[in-house]
N, C-alpha and C positions, 0 to 999 in steps of 0.2 A: 580644427580644435579651438575652443572658447574659452578664454578663462576669466574669470569672476571680476568685474569692474570692481575699483575702490570708490567711486564717486558717490557722494552721500549729501541728504539733504541740509537744509539750512533751518536757522529760527530756532537753533538749540542753544543753551548755554552749556559751559563746560562739564565733561565727563568727570565727575567727581567720585573719590572712592575712601573709603575708611581704613582705620588698619583695624585687626581685631583678633579672634582665634580662630584659626584656620578648622578644617572637620578632619584634617590628615596630616601625617608625619608627624615627627618628634620634635619637640621643640620650637613649635609653631607658637605664633605669637602677631604673626599680622595675618589680613584676613582678605577678603575678598571683596568684589564689590558692593555697594548699597542700593538697592534696586534691581534691575534686570542685569545679570551678569555681563560682562564683557570678554571680548577676544583680544590677541594678541595684532589685531592690523588695523592700522589706523584707517579712516577714510577721507577723502575730499573734506573741504569747509564747507561752509557756506557761501552762496553766490557773493557775498559781499560783506563785508565785518559788520555785524551788528544787525544783519536782517533777518527778517522774520517769516519770510516765504522761501520754499524750498528751492533750489535752482533746478530751472528743467532737466530731466533726465536723472534725477539724482534721488534715491530712495529715500523715505524721511526717517529720523530717527525717534524714538520713544513709541514705536509700534508695540503695542502687546503680543504676549508670548502665543496666544492663540489664533495671531494671524500672521503672515509673512509678508514684510515692507515691500510697499508699490511705489517702483520709481515714479518721482512727481509728487507722492501724497502728500498732503498740506500737513503742517506740524503746528501745534500752537507755542507760540511765541513765549516768551516769559522765562523767570529765572528757573534751574531745576532744584528740585528739592534736595536733601541733604548736603554733605559737604566733608572734606577730607577732614579728619582727626589729624589735629596737628601734633607734628614730630619732635621732640627735642633737636635742635640742631648740636651737632658736636661742631666745637670750634676748628676750623681749619689749619691747625699746627703743622701741618705737612713740611718739609725740608725738600726743595727743589731738587730732583733726581734722584729723592729718597721712595721710602715706599709710604703710601697714602696713610692718613690716622686713623690708630683703632678707637672702637666706641672705649670709652674709658670705664665705663660698668662691667663689672665680669659677667658671665654669662647666667642667665637666670634671676639677674639683680631686678628690684621693683624699678620701676619706670620713675623720673623725677617727679618733684610734687607739680601738681596743675591737674587740668580736667581729665578725669580717668577715661580713658579710651572706652568705645563700645565693645563689649566681649565678643559680639558676631557682627561686624558690618551688615551681613548677608539679611538680617534678622530687625534691625532698628538703626533709627537714624543717630548721626552725632551732631553737636552742636556747630552751628555754621561759624566758620572762623571770624566773623565779624561781631560776633557775640550772640546769635539769634538766627532762626531760621529765616532761610530766602522769602522776601515777601511772596503772599501769595502761595507759600507753600502749604499743601495738604496736612492735615491734623494727623498723626501716627499713632493715636489711640485708639483701642478697640481691637476686636480679633481679625485677622488677615482674612480678605474673602477665600472662599474655598475655590481651588483652580480646579480644572476639568482634567481628566485623564488624558495622559501624554499619548500624542497621537505621531505616527512616522510622516513624515511630511519631505518632499523632495525641494530642495532649495532651487530656484530659478540662477539659472546662469551668471545673472547680472547682479545677485544678491550677495552684497556683504555685511556680515555680521559686525553689530558696535556693541558698543557698553550698554546701551540700554533696549537694543532689541535682540540679542543673545538669548533664546530661550534654552535651558537647560536640559540635559539628558534627564528621562522621566523615572518614574520609579523602579526597583530593583526588578519587579514583576514583569515589566515591559522589557528590561534590557537583557533578560535571559536570552532573549531572540537575536541580540544583536553578536555578531562574531568575536569569539575572544581574541583577546590580544595574543602575539605570538611568542611572546618570552615571559615566563614566569618572572615576577620582579623579586629575587635573590640576590642580593648584594654579594659580590665576589671580591677578597678580600686581594690589595695590591701588595706587590710584592715591596720590599724595602731596598734590595739592591740595586747597584748600578750598573748591571753587565747587560748589553744589550739595549732593545726598545721593550719597555714595561707594555703593560694592557692598556688598552685603546678604549675611553671612556667619552661618551656623549652626553650632552645635556642639553634640555627643550627650553622653552621659552621662559625665562624666570618674572619677568614682569613686576620686578618691585616685591617681590616674596622675598626678603630676605632670610626670615627665619626658617622658612620651607627649604632654602637654598642650604642652609647651614645642616639642617635636619638629615636631609639627602645626602650630601658630602659625607658626614658622619658615617651616615648607614653604610655605605661602599666602604668606608676605611680610607678617604681620601683628606682628609681632615681631623685633627683633636678636637677637643673639647673646647681649645684657646684658639680654633681656625687656622691652626698651622696646618701646612703641607705636610703630609707623612705617608705619602705613596710614593715614596723612592721614583724610581725611572718611569711610573705610569705617564700616560698621555693623556690628555682631557682637551676636550673640544666643548665651545658654548655655541649654541648656534644662533643667537644674537636675540634681541628683544629684551635689554636687561630692565629698563625701565618704563614708565606711565603703567596707569591703574592700579598696581600696588601701592604700597605705602614708603617703601625705600629704596628706589632706584640709584640712587646716589651709592648707596652703602653696597648695592650689588655690584656695582661698577669697580667700587675701591677694593672689595673683595679678590674680582676676580684681576685686578691688578695685582695685588699682593701675591696672590697665587702663582700668576704668572712668573714673579721674582723668585720667589722660592722653589718652584719645580725646578726651573732652570738651574738651581742651585746643587739641586737633590740629583740632578740626571735627567730628569721628565723634562714634559713642557705642560702648560695649562695657553690654550690661543682662543680665540674669540673670532666669530664672524660678523657681518654688519647686517643689521637686522633693519626693516623699514623703521622701527619706533628709535634707532639711532639716527636714520637720515630726519626724522621728523625733528626729534628734539636740537639737533644739530641746527637745522633750518630755523625752529623758534627762537633759537639762542641767538642766531646769525643776522636773520631778517626779520623778525618780527612780523609787524603789522604790514610789511612791504607787499603792496599787492603782486601776485601772480596769475596766470593764465590757468585755471584749473581745467579748462576744455569744457566746462560745464557754467562759467560764469567767472568772475574775481570772486579770488580766494586769498589766504593769507596763511603763511606756516603756522602763525601764533592762534589764527581762530581752528586751525585743524589738528592742533596739539592738544588744544583745551578738550574739542570734542571728541577725542581719543583718549581720554585718560591723563593727561598731563596733569604732572602733581607740581602744584605750587611750592612746596618745600624742595623740591628736586632741582628747579629752577634757581631758586635761592643758594643752593649749596653748590649749583655748578662752577666749576673752577677751569680753570685754562688748560692744565693737564689733563683734566677729564675729556674737554673737547679735543685737544691733541690726540687723546688716545682712542675716541670713537672715529675720528676722521681719518686715520690711518690702518682700521680694519680691513682686512679680507674679506671679499664676497662670497668666495668658492675656495675649495681645500679640496684634496684626495689623499685620503688616509687609508692604509691597508684594504684597496681595492672601493674603497667608500666615497663616492661624491657628494662632498658635505655643502650643503646651502641652507640660506635660511627660510627662502620662500619656494613653495611648490607651485613656480612658475616657471616659462620658460626666457624671460628676460634676459638673462645672463647672455644669451648668444647675440645680444645687439651689441656687446662691447667687446667682441672677439672672438677667436676660435681656440685660444688655450685658456689654460687658468690663469697663467702670468698677464696675457694682454689683459682680460678682463679684470684682474685686479688694481694692474697700471691704470688702467681706463677710466675706471670708478675713483682711484686717489685723487687722479689728475683733475677730474671733473669738479671735486669738492675742493681742491686747490684753488680753482678758478674764483670760488666765491661767487658764483652766480646765483642768483634766486631763481630764476626760470628754469635753468640746468639743474639744479640740486631738486627743485620741485618735479622735473620731469623724471629723475632718478626716484625720487620717493612713490612717484607714482605706478613706477614700473614694478617696483620693491611692492607693492600692497596687492599684486593681482595674485591670485590661488586657485585651487581646484585644477590646475593643468595635469593632473596624473588621475582624476579620480574616476572619470568616463570608462567606462570597461573597454570600449572598441579605442578611442583615442589616447587614453590615457599612458598606456605602456607605450605606445608609438613616442610619445612625448618624451617619456624617459628614457627611450634609446638613442632618440636623437642627441640628448644632451650627453649621455654615456659615449655615444659615438664621438660626440666634437670632446669632449674632455676627459676620457677616460672611466675607469672605474666599471664595477660591475651592479652595482647596488647607488641607488640616491637615499640620502639620509637629510631629511629635514625639519623643521619647525613651522612655527607660521598659521597653519589652519589647524586649530583645535581638533584632536581625534574625534570627541563627540558628533562633530560636524561631519567629518570623511566618513563616519558610520551611518550619519541620515538620521538619527534619533533625537526626535525635537520632542519637547515637553515645557512643562511649566516653568515661567521665569521666576517663581517665587524662592526656591532654593531651601523651603522649610523642610527639614527634618533629614536626616541623614541617606532615607530612601531615594530623594529625588536628585542627591549629588552624584554626577558621571561615574559609572564604573568602570573606571580606567585603572589597570593596575601594571599596564608595560606598552612600549610602542606597538605602533599598527602597520603591519606588513600589507601592502596591498600592490595594484598593478601588475600581476602576474609576478607579484614578488619581487619586484625591482624597486619599489620604493617603500622608505620606512618613515614613518609619521613620528616626530617626537613631541608633539606640544599635549600634554598632558590636559589641558585645559584647567591650570591651577588660578587663572582668574573667574573660573565656573564653578568653584568648589571642588576641582577635580585633584588632578594630582601632578605635580612637578616632577618630571621625569629625568632619571639618570639611566643609562643602558650603559653596558659593554659591547662592543663591537668586535667579531661578528656575533649576532643573536644568538641564542642558545635555542634551537627549534624545538 
């Protein structure tokens, strides 16, 4: 069994994303990436800070959607067009030990005065934070070039999509041949009582798309219009990757922290798992540009974080209580016979033979505050596609289930469009070219459930009640 490597070429500027209006969900006001869409998994950074030549053995970023990135392919150096649309920071008025601060603006209120964000970052570029476009950025005027019809392509085992080289699922006419998701996306109202355990819900990768998350939680009756927990004794699990790529990762973290306290008070719970982007953000904050051995040259967490959609506004708002919360997240959990993990990888078995052993080992490793050890942990969590192969995939799932228990694995990390193998245009123009994902994807002989709907690719932020309704 071969898992996809996460090493990546150098010579790129930071992956930057804009806020905007999403193409799905109610109450959306955030957006997806400018330029080629991204995914939820970071990759290793350049072979050295500021280098403009790809590290040996690392696929280059910035490849057009019509070709699959090739390892070692040269990438032009220079700034990346586009920039992050500034988001007004909310002063940190939290009280130690208390709930995180709430956005003082009422739901639906207009944004504060200032530059108006682009309505759809997938179609236009916002002003550069420094007050103008990056040097050498191409002109954005004129009609977008016509894209060829989407084609089905097989991803090489070593291919790991990143922000600028992630093609988008093609037009609806082509998607018709893709297997339909296994669950109709119909919300189920959560009970308000506190007797026994309530229904079990799971949330896929959020990646800073706070408005999409709010809309989805309201649709399922989990929060009200003021973002308060109203699901009684329901149980809610987040599968990790709260930050990067989208506009408000810190807002997502604060909402999850708030709901954790409110759910516990109501007799339920809201819990979260460690994703590779949590490890990446922790490393960028703790170690910055400290060199680490990436296996393909010298790297740093700061470079990797920027290359994989790191938002400077998130770093500016990142506080001590956010870091403490992230560093104590579990990596694996078992709920109602479902083995919950972030990554579709087998790396969890490297840290123990039981769930407690794995979680304790990873927490202890992060407490040692060692850059090389944290990098190795991050690198393993970025692997993917371990369950996709028709032959080896089900065997890998069974090995994990035999080790840790459970009857089914539920994971995020790898977008469903890529598990389905449908590759099309990077352009993202028009509703027809957006991923046609309506629910979780069951595969690997029915033993694995994928929950990353591709929200960073103009897809859908998925929430599902477990067990799935077949």
